[in-house]
N, C-alpha and C positions, 0 to 999 in steps of 0.2 A: 551200521547194522540194519538189516532189512526188517521193517516193522511187520507186525502180525497182519496189518491191513494190506500191505503190499503182497505178503505171502498168500493170503486168502484170495486176493484179486488175481494173482498169477495162476494159482491152481484151478480156480473156477473158470478162468479164461481158457486154460488148456482144455478142460472138459468141454466147454462150449465150442471151442474151435474144432474139435473132432466132429461134433454134431453138425455144426454150421457147414463145414466143408463137405460132409456127406450129403447134407440137405441141398447145397448148391449143385453138387454132382448129380443129384436126383433131378433137379430142374433142367440141367443140361441134357439129360436123357430125352426130354421132351422135343429136342431137335429132331429125333428120329420119328417119334409119334407120341400122342397122348397116351395110348394104351401101354407103350413101353414105359413111360413115366409112371403111370399108375401101378404097373406091375412091380417096378423097382421100389416105389413107395410102400407097397404092401409088404415087400420083403424087409425093408428097413424098419417098418413099424413093429415088426415082431420084436425088435430090440428096444426102440425108443418109446413105444407105447406100453412097454412093460411097466406096471405101476411103480415099482421101485426105481427104475431108470428114469421114468418121466418125472417122478417127484424130485429126484436128484437134479434133473435138468432145470426144472422150475425154480428150485432153490438156488441153483447156480446163476440163473438169470437175475433173480432178486439180489443175490450177493454181488454179482458183477455191477449192476446198476448202482447199488448202495455204496459199495467200496470205491467204484470209479468216481462218483460224485464227491465222496469224501476226500479222495486223493486230489481231485481237481481243486476243491475248496482250500485244502491245505497248501497247494502249490501256488496259489495266487500271490502270496507274499514273497515268493522266491524270485531271484533275478530273472531277467528275460531269457527264455530258453532258446537254443538254436532251432533251426527250421525243423529238424527231425522231431524234436521235443514238442514243438507246436502242432505238427501234424498228428503226433500221438494223442495230444490232448483233444484237438478238434474232431478227429475221427472217433475218439472214444466217446465224446459227448454226443455225437450223432448216433453212435451205436446204442448208447443208453436210451435215447429217444426211440430209436427203431425197435429195440428189444421190448420196451414197454408197450408200444403201440401194437407191434406185430403179435406178441404173445397174448396181449389182452384181446385182440381181434380174433385170434384162433380159439381161445377159450370161450369167448362170447358166441362165436359161430357154432361151436359144438354144443354148448350148454343152453343157449337161448334160442338159436334157430334150428338146432338139431341137424346140422349139416356135417357131411364128410368134408373136412377142411383140406381138400386136395388142390390140384392145379386150377380147377374152375373157381374155387374160392379165392385163391391168390390172384388169378388173372381177371376176375370180374371187373375191378376198377380200372385196370390197365386198358381193357377193351371197350369201355363204356364212357363216351364223352358226356359231360365235361370232367368226370372223375379222373379220366386219364391224365389231365393236366397236373393233378397232384400225384397220382400213383406211379407214373413213369419215372419222374425224378426221384420219388420216394424210394422205389426199389433200386434204381441205378445207384443212388448215393449210398443206400444200405449195403449193397454188395461191394462197392469200391471202398467204403469205409472199413470193412473187414480186412481187405488186403492192405490198405494204407496203414492201418493200425499195426498189422503184422510187419509190414515193411519198415516202419519207423523203429519198432523195437529191434528188428533184425539189424538195422543199420547201427543203432546205438551199441548193441552187444557185439556185433560182428566186427566193428572197427578195431577192437582190441585183439581179435583173433586173426583177421585176414588183412588188416590195413584199411585205411579210409577209402581208397580208390576202389578196391574190390568190394567192400561192403556197400558202397554207394551204387555200384553197378547191380549188385544182387538186389538191393532194395528197390531200385528203379524197375528191375525185371518183375519183382513181386507186385509193385503198384501197377505196372503196365498190364500184367496178367489179370489184375482185378478189373480194369476197365474193359478188357476183352471179354472176360467172363460175364460181366454185367450186361454188355451189349448182346452177347449170345443168348443169355437168359431172357432178355426182353424180346429178342428175335423169336425165340421159341414160344414165349407166352403170348405173342401176338400172331401165332400161326404163320410165321415167316412174313410178318407185316401185312398179312391178308385179313387179319381179324379172327380171333378165336370165338366161335359160337358158344355163348354161355347159357347153360340151362336156366330156365326161369327161376327156379328155387334159389339160385345163387344171387340173382339180381335183387332179391328182396332185401339183402343186406345193404343195398344202395338206395332203398326206398322205391324201387321200380315195381 
């Protein structure tokens, strides 16, 4: 029987998945232009900056991290998991780290620095050496972890529905899409590898 912990983790995960995929789509719009990205973000913020929705998302983040770590702790005594199960665990652990750091950074940027936490806020570290040595793999792994977590769950559930071979192909496609999306987002956030000029007020978060 599915535990309450699993159920809560599942439903908060679904809620966050909708937001995260919309958020990643917003970042991909930056491939066209920064202004297009900012306009799309302004439209999306009408929904997710609504106090009720934003509170729900923040609670979902806290719930995901807490329940995910609890589930991992409980699973340590279980027999060795297959590859898909291990990918699910390790991608989930990285997502817990990423959600804590990223959400904390956004809230700090808004409350402490008084910044509009838009593309410039996210891209400041990526485009500033030596901070880029951390932020490039940090964002790349964050995006790919989302897709790998979904892919591993899809494979485990899909095997019963479509057979192992079909589920594996679908999971590999989802994971591969994550790598492509991560690279495209980094391509956009670095102004097509030419470097994105960052306004001075955003560099203050890096101590510049």
